[in-house]
C-alpha positions as CSV (number, residue, x, y, z in Angstrom):
1,M,4.7,21.4,-23.0
2,I,5.3,18.2,-21.5
3,G,3.4,19.2,-18.4
4,R,0.4,19.5,-20.4
5,I,0.7,16.3,-22.4
6,L,1.7,13.7,-19.6
7,P,-1.2,14.2,-17.3
8,F,-3.4,12.4,-19.9
9,T,-1.2,9.5,-19.8
10,A,-0.8,9.6,-16.0
11,V,-4.5,8.6,-15.6
12,I,-3.8,5.5,-17.6
13,V,-0.7,4.1,-15.8
14,P,-2.5,3.1,-12.7
15,L,-5.0,1.3,-14.6
16,W,-2.4,-0.4,-16.7
17,L,-0.7,-1.6,-13.5
18,V,-3.5,-3.1,-11.8
19,R,-4.7,-4.7,-15.2
20,T,-1.4,-6.6,-15.4
21,M,-2.0,-8.3,-12.1
22,V,-5.6,-9.2,-12.5
23,N,-8.5,-9.5,-14.8
24,W,-10.7,-6.8,-16.1
25,E,-13.5,-7.8,-13.6
26,E,-11.1,-7.4,-10.6
27,T,-9.7,-4.2,-12.2
28,F,-13.1,-2.6,-12.3
29,E,-13.6,-3.5,-8.6
30,V,-11.1,-1.1,-7.7
31,L,-11.7,1.5,-10.5
32,P,-12.5,4.3,-8.0
33,A,-9.2,4.1,-6.3
34,I,-7.4,3.8,-9.6
35,L,-9.1,7.0,-10.7
36,V,-8.2,8.9,-7.5
37,V,-4.5,7.9,-7.8
38,G,-4.3,8.8,-11.6
39,V,-6.5,11.9,-11.3
40,S,-4.8,13.4,-8.2
41,F,-1.3,12.7,-9.8
42,S,-2.4,14.3,-13.0
43,V,-3.8,17.3,-11.6
44,T,-0.9,17.9,-9.4
45,Q,1.5,17.3,-12.3
46,Y,-0.4,20.0,-14.5
47,F,-0.6,22.5,-11.7
48,W,3.0,22.1,-10.7
49,S,4.5,22.3,-14.2
50,N,2.4,25.1,-15.3
51,H,2.1,27.3,-12.3
52,V,4.8,26.5,-9.7
53,D,8.1,25.1,-11.2
54,S,9.6,22.8,-13.7
55,N,11.6,20.9,-11.0
56,L,10.3,18.3,-8.6
57,V,7.0,17.8,-10.8
58,D,6.8,14.0,-10.4
59,I,7.9,13.9,-6.8
60,A,5.3,16.5,-5.8
61,S,2.7,14.8,-7.8
62,A,3.8,11.3,-6.2
63,I,3.5,12.8,-2.7
64,V,0.1,14.5,-3.2
65,S,-1.3,11.3,-5.0
66,I,-0.2,9.1,-2.0
67,I,-1.9,11.5,0.5
68,V,-5.0,11.9,-1.4
69,T,-5.3,8.0,-2.1
70,I,-4.7,7.4,1.8
71,V,-7.5,9.8,2.6
72,F,-9.8,8.2,0.1
73,L,-9.1,4.8,1.4
74,R,-10.2,5.8,4.8
75,F,-13.7,6.3,3.5
76,W,-13.9,3.7,0.7
77,K,-13.1,0.0,0.8
78,P,-13.5,-2.5,-2.2
79,K,-16.0,-5.4,-1.9
80,R,-13.3,-7.9,-2.0
81,I,-9.8,-7.6,-0.7
82,W,-7.3,-9.1,-3.1
83,R,-4.6,-11.2,-1.8
84,F,-1.6,-13.2,-3.4
85,D,-2.1,-17.0,-3.2
86,Y,0.6,-17.5,-0.7
87,D,-0.7,-15.0,1.9
88,K,-1.9,-16.6,5.2
89,P,-5.5,-16.1,6.0
90,E,-5.9,-13.4,8.7
91,L,-6.6,-14.7,12.3
92,T,-10.1,-13.9,13.4
93,S,-9.3,-14.3,17.1
94,P,-6.1,-13.9,19.2
95,V,-4.2,-16.8,20.6
96,A,-4.7,-17.5,24.3
97,P,-2.7,-15.0,26.4
98,L,0.8,-16.2,27.5
99,S,2.6,-15.8,30.8
100,G,6.1,-15.7,32.0
101,E,8.8,-15.0,29.3
102,I,9.1,-15.6,25.6
103,A,12.4,-16.4,24.0
104,D,13.3,-16.6,20.4
105,D,16.0,-18.8,18.9
106,M,18.7,-16.2,19.1
107,G,18.4,-16.0,23.0
108,G,16.3,-12.7,23.0
109,K,13.7,-12.7,25.8
110,W,10.7,-10.4,26.6
111,P,7.7,-10.3,28.9
112,A,4.8,-12.2,27.6
113,K,2.5,-9.3,28.3
114,E,4.2,-7.4,25.4
115,Y,3.3,-10.4,22.9
116,D,0.2,-9.5,21.1
117,G,-0.8,-13.1,20.6
118,Y,-1.3,-12.7,16.7
119,V,2.1,-13.1,15.2
120,A,4.4,-16.1,16.1
121,P,8.1,-15.1,17.2
122,K,10.2,-15.1,14.2
123,K,13.1,-17.7,13.9
124,Y,16.3,-16.5,12.4
125,P,19.0,-18.9,11.0
126,P,22.5,-18.5,12.6
127,A,23.7,-17.5,9.0
128,S,21.7,-14.4,9.0
129,C,23.5,-12.8,12.0
């Protein structure tokens, strides 16, 4: 019986989660993705609980939902990409190529040609070792 009741609420959960982070206008910008997540989870939850088995219902639903959402997001992109305030803006062009060797603060060295130029080498404090 639960497999027939919960799919209705499973469509609401992704909407509720997105809405807790942003306002209604920004929530509606990603409504197609929200619906894909919720509907794919709900349909799988209903099908699995009524026709396959009563075990692993939510795990199977989550896996199917993730796969369907990944495929959907390959073809659909929102107009604006939402980011946290503390996210760094993406680089539009790479840093000039380096030559020689690159070393980090921990003594690790690697050829400069393996460095992609987009990410600065990380510095690890001695206490983290």
